[in-house]
C-alpha positions in Angstrom: 0.0 0.0 0.0 1.3 3.4 -0.9 0.7 6.4 1.4 1.8 10.0 1.5 3.7 11.7 4.3 4.7 15.3 5.0 8.4 15.4 4.5 8.9 19.2 5.0 7.1 22.4 5.8 7.8 26.0 5.0 6.1 29.4 5.3 6.6 33.1 4.4 5.2 36.3 5.7 5.7 39.7 4.1 7.9 42.0 6.2 5.3 44.7 6.5 3.5 44.3 9.9 0.2 46.2 10.4 -1.0 46.5 14.0 -4.4 47.2 15.4 -3.2 50.7 16.3 -3.1 51.7 12.6 -6.8 50.9 12.2 -7.7 52.7 15.4 -6.0 55.8 14.0 -8.4 56.1 11.1 -11.4 54.0 11.8 -14.1 53.9 14.5 -12.4 51.0 16.3 -9.7 50.3 18.8 -7.0 47.7 19.7 -9.2 46.4 22.5 -12.2 46.1 20.3 -10.4 44.1 17.7 -8.6 41.9 20.3 -11.8 41.1 22.2 -13.8 40.1 19.2 -11.2 38.3 17.1 -8.0 37.7 19.1 -6.0 39.5 16.4 -3.1 41.8 17.4 -1.3 42.2 14.1 -1.2 40.9 10.5 1.3 41.0 7.6 0.6 43.0 4.4 2.3 42.3 1.1 3.9 45.1 -0.9 2.3 46.1 -4.1 5.1 44.3 -6.0 4.4 41.0 -4.2 1.9 38.6 -5.7 0.6 35.3 -4.3 3.2 33.4 -6.4 6.0 35.4 -4.8 4.9 34.5 -1.3 4.4 30.9 -2.4 7.9 30.8 -3.9 9.6 31.7 -0.5 7.4 29.2 1.4 8.0 26.5 -1.2 11.8 26.9 -1.1 11.7 26.5 2.7 9.5 23.4 2.5 11.6 21.8 -0.2 14.8 22.5 1.8 13.2 21.1 5.0 12.4 17.9 3.1 16.1 17.6 1.9 15.0 17.8 -1.7 15.6 20.0 -4.8 12.9 21.7 -6.9 13.4 19.2 -9.7 12.4 16.4 -7.3 8.8 17.8 -7.3 6.4 16.1 -9.8 3.2 17.8 -8.8 2.4 21.3 -7.7 -1.0 22.4 -6.2 -1.6 25.9 -5.0 -4.6 26.8 -3.0 -5.5 30.5 -3.4 -8.4 32.8 -3.8 -6.2 35.7 -4.8 -4.3 34.4 -7.9 -1.7 36.5 -9.7 -3.8 36.4 -13.0 -7.1 35.1 -14.2 -4.8 32.6 -16.0 -2.3 31.0 -16.1 -2.7 29.5 -12.7 -0.6 30.6 -9.8 0.8 27.1 -9.6 2.2 27.4 -13.2 3.8 30.7 -12.3 5.3 29.2 -9.2 6.5 26.2 -11.2 8.4 28.6 -13.5 9.9 30.6 -10.6 11.1 27.3 -9.1 12.8 26.4 -12.4 10.7 23.3 -12.8 9.2 22.1 -16.1 6.8 19.4 -17.1 5.0 18.2 -14.0 1.3 19.0 -13.5 0.6 22.3 -11.8 -2.8 23.7 -11.0 -4.7 25.9 -8.5 -7.5 24.9 -6.1 -10.1 27.5 -5.2 -11.9 26.6 -2.0 -11.1 29.9 -0.1 -10.2 29.2 3.5 -10.6 25.4 3.1 -8.3 25.5 0.1 -5.2 24.0 1.8 -7.2 21.0 3.1 -8.7 20.5 -0.4 -5.3 20.7 -2.0 -3.7 18.3 0.5 -6.4 15.7 0.0 -6.0 16.1 -3.8 -2.2 15.6 -3.6 -2.7 12.6 -1.3 -5.0 11.0 -3.9 -2.4 11.6 -6.7 0.3 9.9 -4.6 -1.9 7.0 -3.5 -2.9 6.4 -7.1 0.8 6.5 -8.3 0.3 9.6 -10.4 2.9 11.4 -8.4 5.7 10.6 -5.9 6.6 14.1 -4.5 4.0 16.8 -4.3 4.3 20.5 -3.4 1.1 21.7 -1.7 0.9 25.5 -1.1 -1.6 27.9 0.4 -0.9 31.5 -0.6 -3.0 34.6 -0.3 -2.8 38.4 -0.7 -6.3 39.1 0.8 -5.3 42.7 1.4 -6.1 43.3 -2.3 -9.8 42.4 -1.9 -10.6 44.3 1.3 -12.6 47.5 1.7 -10.2 49.3 4.0 -13.1 51.5 5.3 -15.1 48.5 6.5 -14.0 47.9 10.1 -16.0 44.7 10.2 -13.8 43.0 7.6 -10.5 44.8 6.9 -9.2 44.2 10.5 -9.5 40.4 10.1 -7.2 39.5 7.2 -3.5 39.3 6.4 -1.2 38.0 3.7 1.1 35.1 3.7 2.0 31.6 2.4 2.6 28.2 3.8 3.7 25.0 2.0 4.3 21.3 2.6 6.1 18.6 0.6 4.3 15.3 0.4 6.3 12.2 -0.4 5.2 8.6 -1.1 5.8 6.2 1.7 5.1 2.7 3.0 4.0 4.2 6.3 0.7 6.1 6.7 1.0 9.8 7.0 -2.3 11.2 5.8 -4.8 8.8 7.5 -8.1 10.3 6.2 -9.6 13.4 4.7 -13.1 14.6 4.2 -14.3 17.4 2.0 -17.7 19.1 1.8 -19.4 22.1 0.2 -22.8 23.9 0.3 -23.2 26.5 -2.4 -26.5 27.7 -1.0 -24.6 29.5 1.8 -22.8 31.8 -0.7 -24.3 34.9 0.9 -22.5 34.4 4.2 -19.1 35.1 2.7 -18.1 36.1 -0.8 -16.5 38.6 -3.2 -19.3 38.9 -5.7 -17.5 40.6 -8.5 -15.8 39.9 -11.8 -14.3 41.6 -14.8 -16.4 41.9 -18.0 -15.2 43.9 -21.0 -12.5 45.5 -18.9 -14.9 46.8 -16.2 -15.6 45.5 -12.8 -19.1 44.0 -12.5 -20.4 43.6 -9.0 -18.3 44.3 -5.9 -14.6 43.5 -5.9 -14.5 43.6 -2.1 -15.0 40.8 0.5 -18.5 40.8 2.0 -19.3 38.8 5.2 -22.1 38.0 7.5 -20.1 37.7 10.7 -22.7 36.0 12.9 -23.8 33.7 10.2 -20.2 32.6 9.5 -19.5 32.0 13.2 -22.5 29.7 13.7 -21.9 27.8 10.4 -18.1 27.4 11.0 -18.3 26.1 14.5 -20.9 23.5 13.5 -19.2 22.1 10.4 -15.7 22.2 11.9 -16.9 19.9 14.7 -18.7 17.6 12.2 -15.7 17.4 9.8 -13.3 16.7 12.7 -15.4 13.9 14.0 -16.0 12.4 10.6 -12.3 12.5 9.7 -11.2 10.9 12.9 -13.8 8.2 12.5 -12.7 7.6 8.9 -9.2 7.0 10.2 -10.5 4.4 12.7 -9.3 6.5 15.6 -10.7 8.4 18.6 -10.5 12.1 19.4 -8.1 11.3 22.2 -5.6 10.1 19.6 -5.3 13.6 18.3 -2.2 15.4 19.6 -2.8 18.8 17.9 -5.8 20.6 16.4 -5.0 23.2 13.7 -8.2 24.8 12.6 -8.3 27.5 9.9 -7.1 30.6 11.8 -10.1 32.9 11.3 -11.1 34.1 14.8 -9.9 32.9 18.2 -13.5 32.5 19.4 -14.2 30.0 16.6 -11.0 28.2 17.4 -11.7 27.9 21.1 -15.4 27.0 20.5 -14.4 24.2 18.1 -11.8 22.7 20.6 -14.4 22.8 23.4 -17.0 21.0 21.3 -14.5 18.3 20.4 -13.5 17.9 24.0 -9.9 18.8 23.3 -7.9 20.8 26.0 -6.5 24.3 25.2 -3.0 23.0 25.1 -3.8 20.9 22.0 -5.1 23.9 20.1 -2.8 25.7 17.7 -3.4 29.4 17.7 -1.5 31.8 15.4 -4.3 34.2 14.4 -3.1 36.7 16.9 0.0 37.6 14.9 -1.1 36.4 11.4 -4.7 37.4 11.2 -6.9 35.4 8.8 -4.7 34.4 5.9 -7.3 32.2 4.3 -5.8 29.2 2.5 -2.4 30.0 3.9 -3.5 29.9 7.6 -3.2 26.2 8.2 0.2 25.6 6.6 1.5 28.8 8.2 0.5 27.6 11.6 1.8 24.1 11.0 5.2 25.3 9.9 5.5 27.7 12.9 4.8 24.9 15.4 7.0 22.4 13.6 10.0 24.8 13.5 9.4 25.7 17.1 9.7 22.0 18.0 6.2 21.9 19.5 4.8 19.6 16.9 7.1 16.7 16.7 7.6 13.7 14.4 5.2 10.9 15.2 2.5 13.2 16.5 -1.0 13.2 15.0 -2.3 16.6 13.7 -5.9 17.3 12.8 -6.1 20.1 10.2 -9.4 21.6 9.2 -10.8 24.6 7.4 -14.0 26.3 6.5 -14.5 29.1 4.0 -16.7 30.9 1.5 -18.6 28.8 -0.9 -19.3 27.4 1.6 -16.6 24.8 1.7 -15.2 22.8 4.6 -13.0 19.8 5.2 -10.4 18.1 7.4 -7.3 15.9 7.3 -5.8 13.7 10.0 -2.0 13.4 9.6 0.8 11.8 11.4 4.0 13.9 11.1 
């Protein structure tokens, strides 16, 4: 039986740090208001010259190096992003060129904040079906480009960044189980309802969100996805060493852990210094905790995301 295992992790955050104080200086908000409702203290913002593929490149190089490999060893590239460089080609193709790799399949996955889990499950299937041996899976976002900076209800929540993992084929199980779901009828909870037609923007180019609706939906489906995934792996929730939910809001993270009966010390929280980085949030958090020595080889990590669409899913992985 062929399995896939995470052989290396990497991440990248733009140098520019934006604190809550900067919002308080120009909007009807405060550091205390933002912290109390979201847990966010700061976020990173990309320069105008930086696109998603640029952030993805730095994270990918670090993940490939951590795996002890070279870019030419990669035979599959999947990038999860809602903020691609272009309409086409895909950000994955642009990343492939920047890595100096040619020939292997490269494509994007668009599932918003669930994108990394969707991409991870897809790469796992490629490896298990012998269509790839070494996959680069990336979550990269520049959400700062799709925010209305005068809307205090949304602009304070998001940041930019990228995270990556390298998956390699193995005789030992790494990814034990994944579940993926979507419900398009919930589109009005969270969306960017605009597009380009004839050179003009049709609809709104800015992120729109029903905060209360998202909270209720997210907590429910994150619990359901976590339990479904653990059951599919033939394990119990007590077998989980770490929970890495999509880093959207500390209240959602804490509520999810409580509903799953997991203690606070098993919950990975990075939203305070990253903000919500959409598809990048899970691999960013994973890499931070791996490099800090907190998540160690042999430990089981439950990663799960929920995002606009609505999409949601989870993967249970042994590092």
